[in-house]
N, C-alpha and C positions, 0 to 999 in steps of 0.2 A: 249368453249361457253357455256358449263356447268357454269362458273364461272360469266359468262356475265348474263346470268337465273336468279341465284341466286343474283345476284346484282340489278336485275332489281326487283324482288321478293321483295328484303329487302326495296329498294326504295317503293315500292310499300305499304307497310306495314308502312312505317313512314308516307306518304302522308297521308293514311287511317289514321294512328293515330292523327295528326294533324288535318285532317276533323270533327275528334270525339271530338276533345278536346273542354270543356264547352269554350261559348264564349259568355255567359252571364251572370248577376247578380242578384241573385235573393233576393227581400226585402220582408218582411211578417211582417203584426202586427196581433196582437190576443189577443182581450179579452177573456180570459181564464177563467173568472169568478168563484171567490171565491177557488183557488186554497190553500187551508188551509192543514195542517196538521192535525194528530188526538191531539198532546200536545196540553196542555195549556198554553197558555205566559200569566205571569204577566204584561206586560208591554201594552199589548194590550187588546183590546173586543175581543176575537173570540170564546167565551162562544157558540155560534150558532151552533158552527161545531169540537164539542167534543163528543166522545163516549155516556158522559152521557146526551146532549143535548136532544129538541124533536126529533132534523134530524137523531138521532142515529148515526153519522158521525165518521167511522170506519175504520180499516186499509183496509178491504175489497172494502168498496166503495173509499178511497182514490186511491189505485191503480189502481182500474178499472178508475177512473177518469184521471190518469197517461197515461195509455193505449188509453185511448180515445183520448185526447189530441196529443199523438204523433202521431197516425194515421190521425188526422186532418193536423199536419203540416206537414208529410213524403207527404202527397197527394197533396200535393201545386200544385206541378208541374210533369207531367210523365217524365220527362227526366233530372232533376235534384232536390236537397233539397236545402232548402231555405238558404244565405250564411250569412245573417243577419238576426234577428226577434226580433222585439219590443212585450214585452208582458205588461199587465196587469191586476190588480187583483191577484196577487203573495203575499203570506202570509212572507216568510223567504228565505234564502240561502236554508236550508235543503229541501222544496220544488223543488228547481231550481237545485240542484243537483241530486233530485230522478228523476225528470225529463230529464234532462241529460241522465241517466243511461238508460231511459226507451227510451231513443229516438234514440240509437244505430241504426245503419244502416250498418249492415255486419261488424263496429268496432264503438269504440265512436268517437264522432263528436264535439259535443257542448260543448264551454265555458260559463260562464255568469258574467255578472257583476249586481251589487246590492249594494242598501244603502236603510238601512230603513227610513221611513219616520214617520211626523206628525202625517197621516192618524188614525184615533183614532181608527179604528177596523186592525188596520196593515196591510192593501192591498196596495203593490207599484207596481210602474215600475219596470221592469226588462230586458237585453237586452243579448240575445245569440247569439255567433257567431262561425264561423269555423272557426277555428285560419290558417289553410292550404286555406284560402279565403280571411280573412280581419284580418290584423293584428294590433290590437288596440295600441295607442300611450300614450292615455291619456285618462282620463274621470272622471269627478265629477257631482255630483249632484247640481242644481240649484233651491234654497228654492223657493217659490211661496209665497207671502206676500199680501192680502188686508186691505191699508189700512183702520182704524176706527173700523176693527175686531178683535181684538187682540186674541179672542178666538178662531178665523177660521184656523181649522189645514188643510191647503189643501197638494197633495200631491207634494212631490217635480217632476221637469223635470229633466230627467236622460240624462245627455251628453255625447257623446263617438267620441273623435276623434280616425281616423284610415286610414290605406292603405287599398284600394282593389287592386285585381288584375291585373290591368291595371297600378297601381302604382298613380291612382289618390287619393286624399287625400279627405276623407270624413268625414264631421261635420254632427252625425246623432243628433238628439234630441226625447226623448221618452216620450210620456207625457199619464197624465190622469186626464182630468178637472175635475171641482167639476160637481157631478151630479146636476139632475134635479128635486131630491126629496125636496117636499117644493115648487117646483111650478117652470117651467122655468124662468119666470121673476123675481121671487124672488130671485133667486141665479144666475144670469145672472151677476151681480158685479164679483163676483169671478171668473168666467169663462172669463169673459173680462181683469182684472187683470191677470190672467194667460196668457191673449195671449201679453197682455203688455211687461208683462218678458219676453217673448219667442221670441218676435219681437227685443227689444233692445239688445237682444243676437246676432239675427242674422243679427241686421243690423250692429252692430259693426264688425262681420267677413266679410261681405259685403265692408263695408266701406277701408277695410285693402286690401281687396282681391275681386275686383267685378266677377272674373271668380271663385270664389271657390263654392265648391259642399256641398251644405244643402241638407240633408235629415230629416223631419219632419214625425213624425208618433204617430198616438197615438188615443186613446178614448178621443174626445175633447166635447162628449154630448153637442154638438152643432152640427146641419147640415151647409153643406159648404157656404152656403146663409147668415147665421146666423153673426149678430157683430162681435163674437171676430175672428171668420174666415173671416170673406169678408171684414170688416172695419178696424177691429184693428191689426190684423195679416197682412192684405191687401194679402193674398192667393185668387187666382181667375182662370179664365180659357182663359184671353184673349192672344191671337196669334202675335197680333200687337201692336207697340206704347207701349211697355212694359217699366215702369221704375225701375233704378237698382236695387231699393229693393224691388219690386214686387216680391212676392213667385207665384208658379204656384200649383194650386191644381190637384193633378192627377186621383180625385175623385170624382171633378166638375161634369163634366157633364154626369157622368155615372146615378150621382142621380137626376140632375134638368132635364135632357133630358128624363131619360129612365125609373125615378121611383124607381131604383133601393135603398136597403139598406144593413144593416150590422144586424138590428134589427126590431122587431115587435113589436110594442104598441098601444093596442086600434085597433087593424087591420088596421096599416097604419104603412110603412115601413119609418125609420129613418137611416141616415147614418152619425153615431158620429165618427164611425171610419175611419181615411182617411190618406192617404199619400200624401204629400206637399214636394217641391223641388222649389231650386235655379233656373233661368235663364240657368246659364252656363249648365246644364244637358239634356237641349233639343237643343242647339246647340254644344255640344261638340265633335269637330272632330277627338281628338287623344285619348280619354280614354270612360270611362260610357257614354252612350247617350239613351234618352230616349223618347220614343212617346207621343205627349200632350195625347193619346188616352188610352195610355198603365195599368191607373187604373182599377184593376181587383178587386172581390169579390170572395171568394172561395165557392163554393155554391153546394154538391153535394147532392143529395136525403137523402144519408143513415145520415145527417146530420141535415136532419128536421122531424118534427113531426107535427100532426095537434090535438090540443087539441080537446075536444067536443063544438061546435058553434063558432069556431075560423079558422083563416086560416092557411095554411102551415106558419113554424117558425122553428127558431131555437132550437133543440132540448137540453134543458139546463139539470143540473143536477139534480135538485129537479124542482117542480112542487106547488110553496107553500112550505109546510113543507112533499110532498107526494116524496118520493125517486123515478126517473125516468131511472136515470143511463147515461142521455146524456152529453155531449160533453160543452155547452157552451151557455149562451143566444144571444152572440153576432155569427157573420159569422167573420170570420178573411178576412184581405185585402192583396193584393200582388202589385209587379210591377215589371216587369221583365227589367232590364237596357242590353244593348247590346252595344260590344266592336270588 
């Protein structure tokens, strides 16, 4: 009888362990706003973020920034940490290495992928992943060029191919398109060509495999309804009559129906940070699956502040040249896939 009770107890523990196993895959994107080290790079214009600059960017502020970003990333979900993370506005591999060290969660977790781009300031996109939950099989940068603008140095798109815990192959694209500095209309052409570059890559994958799992994330510097996203990339929120090459924008509804955003400008919310997927991830019955309304924004009160005469907004590192020691001027976005 004793042995039967022991056997029953062991079986119950195994069953409980299986029930507690993580059955979701958490994807996050975060524009970390000027994650620079304190060392002058001869190849880029990083003079704004040096100890000798007006901002007096020093080691104390740098490590505070790393701690702040880590706090945000680890607060993404109460039950698990992100499995893969797209980042924008990172200077180099050094800051990524330091961020991964700061991001210890009981033990080292993340590895990173990064390539220098043509951005004059040296701010690039990057990819963090938990190797226990995502296995990278290949990665490369995709150049973005605008015809007729030889001097236009746009940031590359980072493409990562890998395997999720379900065995699903994922094609991940991390983006940071041309900013609106100089005017939204004047800079739109460069975002449109970034969208065309990305769309061509997505279509080529889907033409070979209509059931391919694509995850597109980034700071697009356009809202979900703008031309580059809605018309060129063909990322929409249609539930029916979807074309093979249509993409689904998981953050379309939260912005267009509820007015949510990831950054505040002139007291208006914009949703430049988005996660977009291919059709198969909405109907996949044997692997990763996501609900159409799953697009979320990470927004805790401690991530916000209220400048005088303005609305509550993401707390940045600097307000102009004044150091306030915040997190980022963007809020992160995330999506939880189940299986």
